[in-house]
N, C-alpha and C positions, 0 to 999 in steps of 0.2 A: 380407914376407908380411902380408896383412891378416887380422885376426881374423874369426871367423865373425859376430860382431855387427856389425862394420863392413860386411861384405858384405850383410847383411840390410838395414841402413839405406840402402844405396845402391840396393837393388832396390825398396823401397817408395817410391812417389812421394809427395811431400808436397803437401797441398792448397794451392792458390794462393789468396791473399787477394784478388787482383785479379779483376774481372769480365772474362770473355772476350767479345770482340766477335764476334757471329755475323752473317754476311751472309746476307740472304734476298732473294729476288726480291720486287718490289713486290706482285705478285699474292698471294704467300704471306703477306706481312705484312698485307695488307688482309683476307685470309681469317681469319687469327688474330685480328685486331682485331675483326672481325665476330662471330666465335665468342665472344670475351671479352665483348663487349657483350650478346650473347644470353644468356650465362651469368649476367651481372649482372641482366638482366631476369628470368630464371627465379628467381634468388635472391630478388629483391624480391617476385615473385609468391608464392614459397614462404613468405616471412615474412608477407605479407598474409593468405594462406590460414590460416596458423597462428594469427594474431591473430583472424581471423574465427571460426575453430573454437573458440578459447578464449572469445570473447564469446558464441557460441552455447551453449557448454557452461554458462557462468554464467547465461545467460538461462533455459535449460531447468531448471537447478537452482532458480532463484528461482520459476519457474512451478510446479515440483513442490512447493516449500515452501508457496506460496500455496494450491495445491490441498489439501494436507494441512491447512493452517490453516483453510480455509473449507469443508471437506468436510461438516461437520455442519450447515451453514446451514439446509437443508430441515427437519431434525428439530427444530432450535431454533425455527424459525418456528412449527411445530406446538405446541411446548411453550409458546410465548408466548401462544397462544390459551387454553391451560389456565390459565396464569397470570392472564390477564384475567378468566376466569370465577371463579377463586378470589377475586380482588380484589373483584369485584362482589358475591360472596356475603358477604364480610366487610362491605362497605358496607351491604348490606341487613340483615344480622343485628345490627349495632351498635345501631340504634334500639330493638330489642326485647330488650335485654340480659338480662332476668330468666331465662327458661328456656333461653336459648341460649348461656350463658357457656361451658359445656364445649365446645359445638359450635364457637363462635368461637375458643376456644383451640386446638382441634385444627386448624382451618383455618389459623390463624395459624402454627402449627408447620409445616404443610405448605408454606405460602408461604415461610417462612424457609428451609426445606430446599431448596425449588426455586430461590430466589434464590441460595443458596450454590452449588448445582450449576451454575447458569448462569454464575456468576462464575468458577468453575473452568475453564469452557470459553471464557472470554474475553468473555462477554456482560455488558454493563452498560447501565443505562437512560440515555437522553438527558435531560439537564436541560432543562426547558421553562418551567415556571411562573415568571413574572416576567422572563424573558429576552427579548432582542430576537429577533424572528422571523428564522430562517436557513433559506432554502428547501432547503438541503442536508440539514438535520436535521429540519425541521418541515414539516407540511402544514397549511395554513390551511383549515379547513372553514367558519369563520364569522368575520365582523367585527362588533365592537360599538363603538358610540361611547363614548368615555371621555375627558373633558377633564382628568382627573387624571394620566393616564399618557402617556408619550411615544408617538407613533404607532408602530405595528408591535410593540408590547410584547405578549407572550403573557399573556392574561388568565386563561385556563383550559386545562388539558390534558384533552382528551376521551378520548384513548387514548395510552398511553405508547409512546415510540419506543425502539429499542435499537440498540446498537453491538455488532458482533462483531469483536474485535481491532481496534478503532478504525475499522472500516468500518460505515457505516449499513446495517443490514439491514431496518429498518422505521422509517419516519419517525414522529415524534410528531404525532398529529392534535390541532390546537389551535384555540382561539378567540383572535383577535388584535384589539388595540385600533386604533381609528382616531380621528382628531381630530374633535371636533364643531365644526361651523361655527357661529359666533355669528350669530344672526338679524340683529342690528343691522349687522354687518359685511357680510352679504349684501345688505341693502337699500342700504347706501352704495355698494356696488360695482355697483348696478343690478339686483340679483337680486330675487326676490319675497320 
């Protein structure tokens, strides 16, 4: 007589390690193959859409950060006009220093405070004086002949330019040098 555990072992089928061969009609095989190919195509499309979605999300996040970063641009441009007026006031007051020393000190303190405030918002002046002209940062309003300086060197800054978080928000208005042509050289070349 068999024990009860032996009977149970005989009733439970053991999984076969070998693959079973299934026979299909050719039409069924082709249909399965077509559906498999379609499933792969849908999977590829899904992966591409997911990647596109992720890229769009990142782009929108960057645009949002840029918007926040440059949202104050309009108000800063207005403040720059005030800054220009204060600088002009200081320039006019300095030659008459006797009675205006307290006034000048007050305006200088306001200027220092305003510069510090702008710096906190990511605003900094564009360096111009003595630099080579860069049309991205400078706007040439005048040219002056100068044989001592290389051509396109900024001779004078007429109005300061400013950067907001490394983006030019106002170009520096400048006077730029140009080479003087030697009269002797012109006459040798056939000029007047």
